C-alpha positions as CSV (number, residue, x, y, z in Angstrom):
1,M,-12.8,12.2,-6.4
2,L,-11.5,10.4,-3.3
3,D,-11.3,6.7,-3.0
4,V,-8.3,5.3,-0.9
5,A,-7.8,2.2,1.2
6,F,-5.6,1.4,3.9
7,T,-4.2,-2.4,4.7
8,Y,-1.9,-3.5,7.2
9,S,1.9,-4.1,6.0
10,Y,3.6,-7.0,7.9
11,E,7.1,-5.9,6.6
12,N,6.2,-2.2,7.8
13,G,4.7,-3.1,10.8
14,R,1.8,-0.4,10.1
15,W,-1.2,0.6,8.0
16,V,-0.1,1.8,4.6
17,E,-2.0,3.2,1.7
18,C,-3.1,0.4,-0.6
19,T,-1.9,0.7,-4.3
20,D,-3.7,-2.4,-5.8
21,T,-6.8,-1.0,-7.3
22,D,-8.5,-4.5,-7.0
23,L,-8.1,-4.4,-3.2
24,V,-9.6,-0.8,-3.1
25,K,-12.6,-1.7,-5.3
26,K,-13.5,-5.1,-4.7
27,E,-16.1,-6.4,-2.0
28,I,-14.0,-7.8,1.0
29,E,-15.7,-11.2,0.6
30,D,-14.1,-11.3,-3.0
31,I,-10.5,-10.6,-1.7
32,P,-8.4,-13.5,-0.5
33,C,-7.5,-13.0,3.4
34,V,-5.3,-14.8,5.6
35,T,-5.9,-14.9,9.4
36,L,-2.6,-15.6,11.6
37,V,-3.6,-17.0,15.0
38,K,-1.5,-16.9,18.1
39,Y,-2.6,-18.8,21.0
40,D,-1.6,-17.6,24.3
41,G,-1.4,-20.1,27.1
42,Y,-2.7,-23.2,25.2
43,V,-0.9,-25.9,26.6
44,Y,-1.6,-28.3,23.5
45,R,0.1,-26.2,21.0
46,H,3.9,-27.1,21.1
47,R,5.2,-23.7,20.3
48,F,4.5,-20.8,22.1
49,N,4.8,-17.3,21.1
50,T,4.3,-18.2,17.5
51,Y,1.5,-17.6,15.0
52,Y,-0.3,-20.5,13.2
53,V,-2.3,-20.3,10.1
54,F,-5.4,-22.5,9.0
55,C,-4.5,-24.4,5.9
56,P,-7.7,-25.4,4.0
57,K,-6.0,-28.1,2.0
58,H,-5.0,-29.8,5.2
59,N,-8.2,-28.7,7.2
60,A,-5.6,-27.8,10.2
61,M,-3.9,-25.0,11.8
62,E,-0.1,-25.2,11.0
63,N,2.8,-23.6,12.0
64,I,4.3,-20.8,9.7
65,F,7.5,-21.4,7.8
66,D,8.0,-18.0,6.0
67,I,5.9,-14.8,6.0
68,S,5.8,-11.5,4.1
69,D,3.2,-9.0,2.9
70,N,0.4,-10.8,1.5
71,R,1.7,-14.2,1.8
72,V,2.4,-16.9,4.2
73,V,4.0,-20.4,3.6
74,S,3.0,-23.0,6.2
75,G,5.2,-25.8,7.7
76,E,3.6,-28.2,5.3
77,G,4.9,-26.0,2.5
78,C,1.4,-24.7,1.5
79,S,1.4,-21.1,0.2
80,L,-1.5,-18.9,1.1
81,E,-1.8,-15.5,-0.3
82,G,-4.0,-12.6,0.5
83,L,-4.5,-9.5,3.2
84,L,-2.6,-10.8,6.3
85,E,-4.1,-10.1,10.0
86,F,-3.3,-11.0,13.2
87,V,-5.0,-12.4,16.4
88,T,-4.0,-13.5,19.7
89,I,-6.4,-16.0,21.3
90,H,-6.2,-16.2,25.1
91,C,-6.6,-19.8,26.2
92,G,-6.9,-21.6,29.6
93,I,-6.4,-25.1,30.6
94,D,-9.7,-26.2,29.2
95,G,-8.9,-24.8,26.0
96,C,-10.1,-21.7,24.0
97,F,-13.5,-22.9,22.6
98,D,-15.7,-21.0,25.2
99,N,-14.0,-17.7,24.4
100,E,-15.4,-14.6,23.0
101,P,-14.8,-13.8,19.5
102,F,-12.1,-11.4,18.5
103,F,-12.6,-8.7,15.8
104,I,-9.9,-7.8,13.4
105,P,-9.9,-4.9,11.0
106,Y,-8.6,-6.1,7.5
107,R,-9.2,-2.7,5.5
108,W,-10.0,0.8,6.0
109,R,-11.5,2.9,3.1
110,I,-12.2,6.5,2.7
111,Y,-14.3,7.6,-0.3
112,H,-16.0,10.7,-1.4
113,S,-17.7,10.8,-4.9
114,S,-18.2,14.8,-5.3
115,P,-17.7,17.8,-3.3
116,S,-21.6,18.0,-2.6
117,K,-21.8,14.5,-1.1
118,P,-20.7,13.0,2.3
119,V,-17.4,11.8,2.9
120,N,-17.6,7.8,3.9
121,I,-14.8,6.1,6.1
122,A,-15.4,2.2,6.4
123,C,-13.7,-0.4,7.9
124,D,-14.0,-4.2,6.8
125,V,-13.8,-6.2,10.1
126,M,-13.6,-10.1,10.5
127,R,-15.1,-11.8,13.6
128,V,-12.7,-14.7,14.6
129,K,-13.6,-17.5,17.0
130,D,-11.6,-20.6,17.7
131,D,-13.1,-23.9,17.1
132,V,-12.3,-27.5,17.6
133,N,-11.9,-27.7,13.7
134,G,-9.8,-24.4,13.3
135,I,-11.3,-20.9,13.4
136,L,-14.8,-19.6,12.4
137,T,-14.8,-16.2,10.4
138,K,-17.7,-13.8,9.7
139,W,-17.5,-10.4,8.0
140,F,-18.7,-7.0,9.3
141,N,-18.6,-3.7,7.8
142,F,-18.8,-0.6,9.9
143,S,-19.1,2.9,8.1
144,L,-19.3,6.5,9.3
145,S,-20.7,9.0,6.7
146,V,-20.0,12.8,7.5
147,D,-21.9,15.4,5.5
148,F,-20.0,18.5,6.0
149,I,-22.5,20.8,4.1
150,G,-25.4,19.5,5.4
151,E,-23.7,19.2,9.0
152,R,-25.1,15.6,9.5
153,Y,-23.4,12.2,10.0
154,V,-24.7,8.7,9.9
155,I,-23.0,5.7,11.7
156,S,-24.0,2.3,10.5
157,K,-23.0,-1.4,10.4
158,F,-24.0,-3.6,7.7
159,R,-23.5,-6.6,5.9
160,K,-23.4,-8.8,9.1
């Protein structure tokens, strides 16, 4: 009945309804995702106020040459495609590695299978933590299920 997803659009600067059925139906772990990191106050990054992307080919954080919805080209010429999200990691003189992790929402979903079933709202969230070798990531899924007929709701966190 109702099955809609929202992803962040870099070009529009806001959350938009997703029209790609793969992005709506697939598990978030099966969708390519690209995390762009901005280091705030980190003296060892030679450019401030710019985002970096982790390149698996070079196993390093690289500058960004070009960016659009669902695609980033690194300064080394590597093309990374997937859902884009942004995080700013605040650093001190000693580095960023002792900081708490950051949580980034990648996709919101609303689904409702029939009029007598609950409405489900879910958010796929990535935990990002800076590390000496790049960034560490882990997926979480938070959901809210509302049964309007039975006047019940369930808030859950799963797949962590």
